[in-house]
MDAnalysis code that builds the backbone (N, CA, C; Angstrom):
import MDAnalysis as mda
import numpy as np

u = mda.Universe.empty(567, n_residues=189, atom_resindex=np.repeat(np.arange(189), 3), trajectory=True)
u.add_TopologyAttr("name", ["N", "CA", "C"] * 189)
u.add_TopologyAttr("resid", np.arange(1, 190))
u.add_TopologyAttr("resname", ["MET", "PRO", "ALA", "ALA", "LYS", "ASP", "PHE", "LEU", "ASP", "THR", "GLN", "GLN", "ALA", "PHE", "ARG", "LEU", "LEU", "LEU", "GLN", "ALA", "LEU", "SER", "HIS", "PRO", "GLY", "GLU", "ILE", "CYS", "LEU", "LEU", "SER", "PRO", "ARG", "ASP", "PRO", "ARG", "LEU", "GLY", "LEU", "PRO", "LEU", "MET", "LEU", "GLN", "THR", "LEU", "LEU", "ASP", "HIS", "GLU", "VAL", "SER", "PHE", "ALA", "VAL", "ILE", "GLY", "PRO", "GLU", "ARG", "ASP", "SER", "TYR", "ALA", "GLY", "LEU", "VAL", "LYS", "ASN", "TRP", "THR", "ARG", "SER", "ARG", "VAL", "THR", "GLU", "VAL", "ARG", "ALA", "ALA", "ASP", "PHE", "ILE", "ILE", "VAL", "THR", "ARG", "GLY", "SER", "SER", "GLU", "GLY", "GLU", "ILE", "GLU", "LYS", "ALA", "LYS", "ARG", "GLY", "THR", "LEU", "GLU", "TYR", "PRO", "ASP", "GLN", "GLY", "ALA", "THR", "ILE", "ILE", "TYR", "LEU", "VAL", "ASP", "SER", "LEU", "SER", "ARG", "GLU", "ASP", "GLN", "ASN", "GLY", "LEU", "ARG", "VAL", "LYS", "LEU", "ARG", "GLY", "PRO", "GLY", "VAL", "LYS", "ASN", "GLU", "ILE", "GLN", "ALA", "ILE", "ILE", "THR", "GLY", "LEU", "ALA", "ALA", "ASP", "GLU", "ILE", "LEU", "ARG", "LEU", "GLN", "GLU", "ILE", "ASN", "LEU", "GLU", "PHE", "PRO", "LEU", "GLY", "VAL", "ASP", "CYS", "PHE", "PHE", "ILE", "ASP", "GLN", "MET", "GLY", "GLN", "VAL", "MET", "GLY", "MET", "PRO", "ARG", "SER", "SER", "LEU", "PRO", "GLU", "VAL", "LYS"])
u.atoms.positions = np.array([
    [121.725, -67.048, 140.784],
    [122.286, -67.316, 142.097],
    [123.638, -66.612, 142.205],
    [123.895, -65.890, 143.339],
    [125.164, -65.187, 143.470],
    [126.334, -66.161, 143.613],
    [127.473, -65.757, 143.122],
    [128.678, -66.565, 143.253],
    [129.134, -66.567, 144.699],
    [129.885, -67.602, 145.092],
    [130.382, -67.710, 146.476],
    [131.209, -66.479, 146.842],
    [131.978, -65.968, 145.912],
    [132.797, -64.783, 146.169],
    [131.909, -63.586, 146.514],
    [130.773, -63.417, 145.801],
    [129.837, -62.333, 146.099],
    [129.272, -62.484, 147.498],
    [128.954, -63.730, 147.894],
    [128.420, -63.987, 149.219],
    [129.436, -63.580, 150.292],
    [130.710, -63.920, 150.056],
    [131.751, -63.529, 151.009],
    [131.886, -62.018, 151.070],
    [131.779, -61.341, 149.930],
    [131.858, -59.882, 149.920],
    [130.736, -59.264, 150.755],
    [129.519, -59.784, 150.610],
    [128.411, -59.214, 151.388],
    [128.545, -59.558, 152.864],
    [129.114, -60.724, 153.191],
    [129.363, -61.036, 154.600],
    [130.373, -60.050, 155.195],
    [131.447, -59.797, 154.472],
    [132.454, -58.847, 154.931],
    [131.863, -57.443, 155.028],
    [131.061, -57.076, 154.036],
    [130.434, -55.753, 154.052],
    [129.492, -55.629, 155.249],
    [128.736, -56.675, 155.542],
    [127.820, -56.646, 156.682],
    [128.584, -56.415, 157.986],
    [129.700, -57.105, 158.150],
    [130.521, -56.903, 159.364],
    [131.045, -55.470, 159.441],
    [131.482, -54.932, 158.305],
    [131.974, -53.550, 158.286],
    [130.856, -52.552, 158.600],
    [129.670, -52.790, 158.081],
    [128.545, -51.891, 158.342],
    [128.132, -51.958, 159.812],
    [128.156, -53.139, 160.403],
    [127.889, -53.255, 161.847],
    [128.949, -52.520, 162.657],
    [130.193, -52.669, 162.248],
    [131.292, -51.967, 162.921],
    [131.093, -50.460, 162.812],
    [130.688, -49.989, 161.635],
    [130.483, -48.550, 161.433],
    [129.371, -48.021, 162.339],
    [128.297, -48.798, 162.521],
    [127.214, -48.343, 163.403],
    [127.588, -48.449, 164.872],
    [128.375, -49.452, 165.230],
    [128.734, -49.612, 166.643],
    [129.893, -48.703, 167.057],
    [130.584, -48.128, 166.094],
    [131.657, -47.159, 166.354],
    [131.375, -45.910, 165.520],
    [130.393, -45.112, 165.925],
    [130.012, -43.931, 165.137],
    [131.215, -43.033, 164.841],
    [131.260, -42.548, 163.628],
    [132.332, -41.648, 163.224],
    [133.550, -42.348, 162.664],
    [133.645, -43.657, 162.856],
    [134.754, -44.412, 162.292],
    [134.507, -44.575, 160.798],
    [135.539, -44.363, 159.995],
    [135.404, -44.458, 158.536],
    [135.987, -45.791, 158.079],
    [135.176, -46.592, 157.405],
    [135.573, -47.915, 156.927],
    [135.517, -47.932, 155.400],
    [136.386, -48.714, 154.799],
    [136.383, -48.881, 153.349],
    [135.634, -50.161, 153.004],
    [134.546, -50.035, 152.259],
    [133.698, -51.187, 151.960],
    [134.278, -52.112, 150.909],
    [134.855, -51.573, 149.871],
    [135.336, -52.406, 148.774],
    [136.745, -51.988, 148.376],
    [137.760, -52.528, 149.074],
    [139.143, -52.143, 148.744],
    [139.537, -52.504, 147.311],
    [138.932, -53.563, 146.755],
    [139.258, -53.972, 145.375],
    [138.904, -52.907, 144.365],
    [137.709, -52.332, 144.529],
    [137.217, -51.354, 143.566],
    [136.254, -50.406, 144.276],
    [136.690, -49.170, 144.591],
    [135.850, -48.233, 145.331],
    [134.489, -47.977, 144.696],
    [134.392, -48.120, 143.364],
    [133.111, -47.893, 142.686],
    [132.055, -48.923, 143.086],
    [132.490, -50.032, 143.642],
    [131.558, -51.084, 144.036],
    [131.006, -50.870, 145.446],
    [131.461, -49.837, 146.135],
    [131.031, -49.595, 147.508],
    [129.528, -49.475, 147.657],
    [128.901, -48.605, 146.884],
    [127.460, -48.401, 147.006],
    [126.668, -49.644, 146.609],
    [126.927, -50.262, 145.447],
    [126.177, -51.478, 145.130],
    [126.345, -52.575, 146.190],
    [127.569, -52.735, 146.703],
    [127.823, -53.744, 147.727],
    [127.043, -53.433, 149.006],
    [127.053, -52.168, 149.408],
    [126.304, -51.763, 150.594],
    [124.817, -52.063, 150.430],
    [124.246, -51.673, 149.304],
    [122.817, -51.870, 149.076],
    [122.457, -53.345, 148.951],
    [123.310, -54.136, 148.300],
    [123.041, -55.564, 148.182],
    [123.158, -56.266, 149.531],
    [123.922, -55.693, 150.430],
    [124.075, -56.261, 151.775],
    [122.878, -55.931, 152.652],
    [122.375, -54.709, 152.560],
    [121.308, -54.256, 153.461],
    [119.897, -54.500, 152.940],
    [119.693, -54.423, 151.653],
    [118.349, -54.497, 151.081],
    [118.126, -55.840, 150.395],
    [116.889, -56.298, 150.438],
    [116.482, -57.484, 149.696],
    [114.995, -57.377, 149.369],
    [114.415, -58.435, 148.890],
    [113.011, -58.413, 148.457],
    [112.022, -58.210, 149.605],
    [112.476, -58.308, 150.850],
    [111.576, -58.174, 152.003],
    [111.474, -56.749, 152.531],
    [112.301, -55.841, 152.039],
    [112.281, -54.465, 152.539],
    [111.939, -53.493, 151.414],
    [111.602, -52.283, 151.821],
    [111.267, -51.243, 150.843],
    [112.263, -50.095, 150.960],
    [112.299, -49.286, 149.920],
    [113.201, -48.140, 149.923],
    [112.559, -46.976, 149.186],
    [113.070, -45.792, 149.498],
    [112.686, -44.574, 148.783],
    [113.970, -43.839, 148.435],
    [113.917, -43.052, 147.387],
    [115.069, -42.256, 146.968],
    [114.651, -40.793, 146.989],
    [115.502, -39.960, 147.600],
    [115.276, -38.519, 147.639],
    [116.406, -37.856, 146.862],
    [116.055, -37.057, 145.887],
    [117.072, -36.346, 145.120],
    [116.668, -36.226, 143.674],
    [117.388, -35.397, 142.935],
    [117.017, -35.137, 141.546],
    [117.119, -36.361, 140.636],
    [117.974, -37.321, 140.971],
    [118.120, -38.521, 140.130],
    [117.276, -39.663, 140.674],
    [116.182, -39.336, 141.333],
    [115.362, -40.324, 142.030],
    [115.001, -41.524, 141.152],
    [114.484, -41.284, 139.979],
    [114.019, -42.389, 139.140],
    [115.154, -43.295, 138.672],
    [116.279, -42.697, 138.270],
    [117.386, -43.538, 137.799],
    [117.995, -44.337, 138.945],
    [118.136, -43.716, 140.126],
    [118.649, -44.454, 141.281],
    [117.675, -45.550, 141.699],
    [116.387, -45.252, 141.692],
    [115.390, -46.251, 142.084],
    [115.484, -47.477, 141.176],
    [115.666, -47.250, 139.886],
    [115.806, -48.367, 138.951],
    [117.042, -49.201, 139.241],
    [118.167, -48.534, 139.500],
    [119.405, -49.250, 139.821],
    [119.258, -50.063, 141.098],
    [118.729, -49.432, 142.144],
    [118.597, -50.104, 143.440],
    [117.671, -51.309, 143.319],
    [116.588, -51.133, 142.625],
    [115.641, -52.227, 142.420],
    [116.323, -53.382, 141.681],
    [117.115, -53.061, 140.686],
    [117.830, -54.080, 139.922],
    [118.887, -54.782, 140.772],
    [119.639, -54.025, 141.578],
    [120.692, -54.607, 142.403],
    [120.147, -55.466, 143.534],
    [118.978, -55.095, 144.082],
    [118.535, -55.685, 145.349],
    [117.209, -56.427, 145.302],
    [116.399, -56.183, 144.282],
    [115.042, -56.734, 144.174],
    [114.109, -56.190, 145.260],
    [114.488, -55.075, 145.865],
    [113.636, -54.396, 146.847],
    [112.541, -53.641, 146.115],
    [111.550, -53.230, 146.859],
    [110.440, -52.498, 146.248],
    [110.510, -51.018, 146.614],
    [110.163, -50.192, 145.665],
    [110.159, -48.740, 145.848],
    [108.848, -48.340, 146.523],
    [108.929, -47.401, 147.451],
    [107.745, -46.894, 148.132],
    [107.947, -45.419, 148.444],
    [106.989, -44.825, 149.104],
    [107.121, -43.420, 149.511],
    [107.978, -43.333, 150.773],
    [108.502, -42.154, 151.043],
    [109.429, -41.945, 152.155],
    [108.837, -42.402, 153.485],
    [107.601, -42.070, 153.773],
    [107.016, -42.381, 155.088],
    [106.861, -43.874, 155.339],
    [106.892, -44.708, 154.310],
    [106.733, -46.153, 154.475],
    [108.039, -46.923, 154.273],
    [109.104, -46.244, 153.866],
    [110.352, -46.910, 153.475],
    [111.151, -47.416, 154.671],
    [111.717, -48.609, 154.502],
    [112.646, -49.147, 155.492],
    [114.018, -48.495, 155.325],
    [114.371, -48.172, 154.086],
    [115.640, -47.521, 153.770],
    [115.341, -46.302, 152.904],
    [116.043, -45.212, 153.193],
    [115.875, -43.983, 152.429],
    [117.261, -43.574, 151.913],
    [117.361, -43.403, 150.620],
    [118.633, -43.030, 149.999],
    [118.537, -41.569, 149.581],
    [119.442, -40.755, 150.124],
    [119.490, -39.326, 149.809],
    [120.677, -39.128, 148.884],
    [120.398, -38.745, 147.620],
    [121.440, -38.755, 146.593],
    [122.307, -37.509, 146.524],
    [121.884, -36.397, 147.075],
    [122.638, -35.157, 146.903],
    [122.962, -34.436, 148.210],
    [123.034, -35.152, 149.318],
    [123.455, -34.531, 150.570],
    [122.415, -33.683, 151.256],
    [121.231, -33.555, 150.681],
    [120.150, -32.823, 151.334],
    [118.819, -33.456, 150.940],
    [118.008, -33.690, 151.957],
    [116.690, -34.261, 151.707],
    [115.635, -33.179, 151.545],
    [116.036, -31.912, 151.708],
    [115.087, -30.793, 151.631],
    [113.934, -30.983, 152.615],
    [114.227, -31.624, 153.748],
    [113.225, -31.824, 154.787],
    [112.428, -33.113, 154.660],
    [112.607, -33.852, 153.583],
    [111.838, -35.081, 153.357],
    [112.101, -36.153, 154.416],
    [113.315, -36.172, 155.012],
    [113.591, -37.217, 156.008],
    [112.731, -37.062, 157.258],
    [112.125, -35.900, 157.438],
    [111.249, -35.708, 158.595],
    [110.026, -36.620, 158.523],
    [109.734, -37.176, 157.346],
    [108.614, -38.101, 157.171],
    [109.011, -39.554, 157.473],
    [110.284, -39.811, 157.721],
    [110.789, -41.177, 157.884],
    [110.172, -41.881, 159.090],
    [110.031, -43.204, 158.955],
    [109.565, -44.030, 160.070],
    [110.565, -43.927, 161.215],
    [110.045, -43.844, 162.448],
    [110.912, -43.717, 163.620],
    [110.765, -44.889, 164.578],
    [109.983, -45.889, 164.209],
    [109.750, -47.031, 165.070],
    [108.720, -46.705, 166.138],
    [108.498, -47.663, 167.023],
    [107.584, -47.480, 168.146],
    [108.332, -47.847, 169.418],
    [107.763, -47.542, 170.567],
    [108.423, -47.916, 171.821],
    [108.571, -49.432, 171.934],
    [107.597, -50.177, 171.425],
    [107.704, -51.633, 171.426],
    [108.736, -52.138, 170.425],
    [108.803, -51.476, 169.263],
    [109.702, -51.897, 168.188],
    [110.493, -50.705, 167.642],
    [111.435, -50.190, 168.430],
    [112.208, -49.030, 167.943],
    [113.081, -49.372, 166.739],
    [113.369, -50.653, 166.556],
    [114.199, -51.068, 165.424],
    [113.468, -50.938, 164.088],
    [112.191, -50.604, 164.125],
    [111.436, -50.432, 162.885],
    [111.563, -49.025, 162.303],
    [112.436, -48.215, 162.900],
    [112.736, -46.915, 162.309],
    [113.523, -47.116, 161.022],
    [113.447, -46.165, 160.140],
    [114.139, -46.251, 158.851],
    [115.653, -46.117, 159.022],
    [116.357, -46.559, 158.020],
    [117.801, -46.331, 157.912],
    [117.993, -45.399, 156.722],
    [118.714, -44.303, 156.965],
    [118.953, -43.317, 155.916],
    [120.377, -43.475, 155.403],
    [120.522, -43.525, 154.094],
    [121.830, -43.656, 153.456],
    [122.079, -42.384, 152.657],
    [123.080, -41.620, 153.084],
    [123.442, -40.385, 152.387],
    [124.598, -40.670, 151.434],
    [124.440, -40.293, 150.178],
    [125.530, -40.358, 149.213],
    [126.230, -39.004, 149.266],
    [127.493, -39.015, 149.702],
    [128.242, -37.765, 149.875],
    [129.498, -37.808, 149.017],
    [130.149, -36.656, 148.877],
    [131.358, -36.584, 148.054],
    [132.542, -37.267, 148.718],
    [132.795, -36.935, 150.005],
    [133.925, -37.563, 150.697],
    [133.735, -37.567, 152.209],
    [134.407, -38.530, 152.840],
    [134.472, -38.662, 154.297],
    [135.934, -38.593, 154.688],
    [136.236, -37.848, 155.740],
    [137.631, -37.671, 156.104],
    [137.763, -37.263, 157.563],
    [138.967, -37.341, 158.061],
    [139.322, -36.783, 159.374],
    [140.204, -35.541, 159.192],
    [140.767, -35.418, 157.986],
    [141.702, -34.333, 157.724],
    [140.972, -33.027, 157.447],
    [141.681, -31.942, 157.634],
    [141.109, -30.614, 157.431],
    [140.867, -30.377, 155.942],
    [139.631, -30.156, 155.589],
    [139.281, -29.811, 154.219],
    [137.982, -29.017, 154.230],
    [137.467, -28.701, 153.082],
    [136.295, -27.831, 152.981],
    [134.984, -28.585, 153.110],
    [134.825, -29.368, 154.117],
    [133.585, -30.105, 154.314],
    [132.898, -29.675, 155.594],
    [131.818, -30.331, 155.872],
    [131.041, -30.089, 157.079],
    [131.695, -30.849, 158.233],
    [132.049, -30.122, 159.277],
    [132.656, -30.756, 160.449],
    [131.540, -31.214, 161.380],
    [131.509, -32.524, 161.622],
    [130.491, -33.096, 162.486],
    [131.186, -33.763, 163.665],
    [130.793, -33.347, 164.860],
    [131.330, -33.931, 166.084],
    [130.280, -34.903, 166.615],
    [130.709, -36.126, 166.942],
    [129.797, -37.138, 167.462],
    [130.171, -37.517, 168.887],
    [129.153, -37.678, 169.709],
    [129.294, -38.194, 171.070],
    [128.228, -39.268, 171.253],
    [128.346, -40.029, 172.310],
    [127.330, -41.030, 172.615],
    [127.914, -42.426, 172.676],
    [127.048, -43.436, 172.810],
    [127.516, -44.819, 172.895],
    [128.384, -45.203, 171.700],
    [129.482, -45.903, 171.980],
    [130.400, -46.336, 170.931],
    [131.480, -45.331, 170.608],
    [131.423, -44.149, 171.249],
    [132.425, -43.108, 171.004],
    [133.082, -42.760, 172.331],
    [134.408, -42.891, 172.390],
    [135.132, -42.491, 173.587],
    [135.292, -40.970, 173.544],
    [134.713, -40.298, 174.510],
    [134.665, -38.839, 174.572],
    [133.903, -38.268, 173.375],
    [134.621, -37.956, 172.299],
    [133.990, -37.454, 171.079],
    [134.896, -37.751, 169.894],
    [134.314, -37.725, 168.698],
    [135.068, -37.955, 167.469],
    [134.563, -36.960, 166.432],
    [135.464, -36.498, 165.598],
    [135.084, -35.547, 164.558],
    [135.272, -36.184, 163.183],
    [134.320, -35.957, 162.322],
    [134.422, -36.384, 160.930],
    [134.140, -35.179, 160.049],
    [134.744, -35.169, 158.896],
    [134.494, -34.112, 157.927],
    [133.762, -34.752, 156.756],
    [132.556, -34.241, 156.490],
    [131.714, -34.796, 155.434],
    [131.542, -33.726, 154.355],
    [132.077, -33.994, 153.193],
    [131.939, -33.077, 152.064],
    [130.738, -33.527, 151.232],
    [129.859, -32.578, 150.948],
    [128.683, -32.890, 150.149],
    [127.444, -33.172, 150.981],
    [127.453, -32.774, 152.251],
    [126.287, -32.923, 153.120],
    [125.865, -31.542, 153.603],
    [124.585, -31.242, 153.506],
    [124.066, -29.958, 153.985],
    [124.016, -29.961, 155.511],
    [124.421, -28.860, 156.133],
    [124.447, -28.756, 157.593],
    [123.070, -28.953, 158.206],
    [122.025, -28.522, 157.507],
    [120.689, -28.664, 158.086],
    [120.239, -30.116, 158.186],
    [120.894, -31.028, 157.476],
    [120.564, -32.453, 157.614],
    [120.920, -32.955, 159.015],
    [122.029, -32.499, 159.548],
    [122.417, -32.896, 160.910],
    [121.397, -32.358, 161.905],
    [120.950, -31.135, 161.705],
    [119.928, -30.559, 162.593],
    [118.633, -31.358, 162.507],
    [118.256, -31.775, 161.314],
    [117.042, -32.597, 161.147],
    [117.205, -33.949, 161.850],
    [118.392, -34.549, 161.720],
    [118.638, -35.830, 162.370],
    [118.593, -35.689, 163.888],
    [119.122, -34.574, 164.410],
    [119.028, -34.329, 165.855],
    [117.567, -34.317, 166.292],
    [116.736, -33.635, 165.536],
    [115.303, -33.519, 165.856],
    [114.601, -34.876, 165.761],
    [114.874, -35.616, 164.693],
    [114.244, -36.922, 164.482],
    [114.604, -37.891, 165.607],
    [115.838, -37.826, 166.077],
    [116.331, -38.773, 167.080],
    [116.209, -38.258, 168.506],
    [115.460, -37.216, 168.698],
    [115.301, -36.595, 170.016],
    [114.659, -37.518, 171.043],
    [113.767, -38.397, 170.596],
    [113.029, -39.261, 171.521],
    [113.580, -40.688, 171.506],
    [114.889, -40.811, 171.688],
    [115.532, -42.126, 171.711],
    [114.802, -43.035, 172.701],
    [114.517, -44.289, 172.375],
    [115.086, -45.129, 171.330],
    [114.409, -45.001, 169.965],
    [113.411, -44.119, 169.840],
    [112.802, -43.891, 168.529],
    [113.772, -43.087, 167.673],
    [113.683, -43.252, 166.376],
    [114.527, -42.467, 165.488],
    [114.987, -43.252, 164.283],
    [116.032, -42.750, 163.646],
    [116.590, -43.355, 162.438],
    [118.088, -43.571, 162.611],
    [118.576, -44.612, 161.986],
    [120.020, -44.841, 161.901],
    [120.482, -44.310, 160.550],
    [121.749, -43.911, 160.462],
    [122.265, -43.336, 159.216],
    [123.591, -43.953, 158.821],
    [123.781, -44.011, 157.535],
    [125.082, -44.305, 156.947],
    [125.391, -43.185, 155.973],
    [126.662, -42.856, 155.887],
    [127.164, -41.913, 154.891],
    [128.161, -42.708, 154.057],
    [128.005, -42.684, 152.743],
    [128.948, -43.388, 151.871],
    [129.448, -42.406, 150.830],
    [130.770, -42.401, 150.632],
    [131.338, -41.447, 149.687],
    [131.688, -42.110, 148.356],
    [132.234, -41.317, 147.450],
    [132.529, -41.779, 146.097],
    [133.678, -42.780, 146.051],
    [134.446, -42.886, 147.141],
    [135.550, -43.839, 147.202],
    [135.153, -45.134, 147.906],
    [133.872, -45.283, 148.225],
    [133.413, -46.502, 148.883],
    [133.658, -46.516, 150.383],
    [133.997, -45.356, 150.944],
    [134.162, -45.264, 152.393],
    [132.792, -45.050, 153.026],
    [132.585, -45.655, 154.183],
    [131.300, -45.555, 154.854],
    [131.504, -45.175, 156.318],
    [130.548, -44.414, 156.838],
    [130.549, -44.017, 158.244],
    [129.129, -44.197, 158.763],
    [129.002, -44.753, 159.946],
    [127.692, -44.950, 160.543],
    [127.387, -43.910, 161.603],
    [126.101, -43.647, 161.781],
    [125.639, -42.764, 162.846],
    [124.295, -43.308, 163.346],
    [124.332, -44.124, 164.407],
    [123.080, -44.680, 164.919],
    [122.230, -43.617, 165.597],
    [120.994, -43.954, 165.844],
    [120.054, -43.009, 166.472],
    [120.497, -42.589, 167.864],
    [121.374, -43.367, 168.492],
    [121.857, -43.040, 169.838],
    [122.961, -41.992, 169.825],
    [123.494, -41.669, 168.668],
    [124.576, -40.664, 168.565],
    [124.061, -39.270, 168.821],
    [124.947, -38.441, 169.320],
    [124.640, -37.041, 169.560],
    [125.529, -36.211, 168.636],
    [125.039, -35.903, 167.424],
    [125.861, -35.150, 166.475],
    [125.736, -33.634, 166.680],
    [126.823, -32.945, 166.388],
    [126.841, -31.484, 166.386],
    [127.603, -31.019, 165.173],
    [127.177, -29.927, 164.599],
    [127.912, -29.297, 163.506],
    [128.865, -28.308, 164.146],
    [130.140, -28.419, 163.776],
    [131.157, -27.507, 164.336],
    [131.436, -26.374, 163.392],
])
């Protein structure tokens, strides 16, 4: 049984993740105590024994074992997964197989979690992504280091038939997270 402190951490993380999705492009810190706990906290908040996940990337098997241990979720193939974890910033086109929901149940689309090197607003050598849409006043720019530019193009294509599509989170090595719901209009600058 989780300790009360763990329960409070996941409650706080859940609120932050909702905030990240409702304010696309906003960067939130998931675990100020210890940035290394960001990913486990995020996964323990979103996944449980009732959902499935898939991992895309060269460390697929080791990540799948960790996620299964942290969350008690079940591993499945990409096309059936409720959550898809992309470990190296590029799915090599695999996210095109992701569930997109139905017109009756658009919320049944997958959620994609990208593990990236860093998230920032400052000028650095990352991918500049401009977001527009609900939850964004005018537009907002984020710099994502460790994400392939073609992933944004794939996400644009997947989310073309809104309300069908996928929601995304980007989490970096410092435990910072940024949300991008299916309603966002991303562009690579």
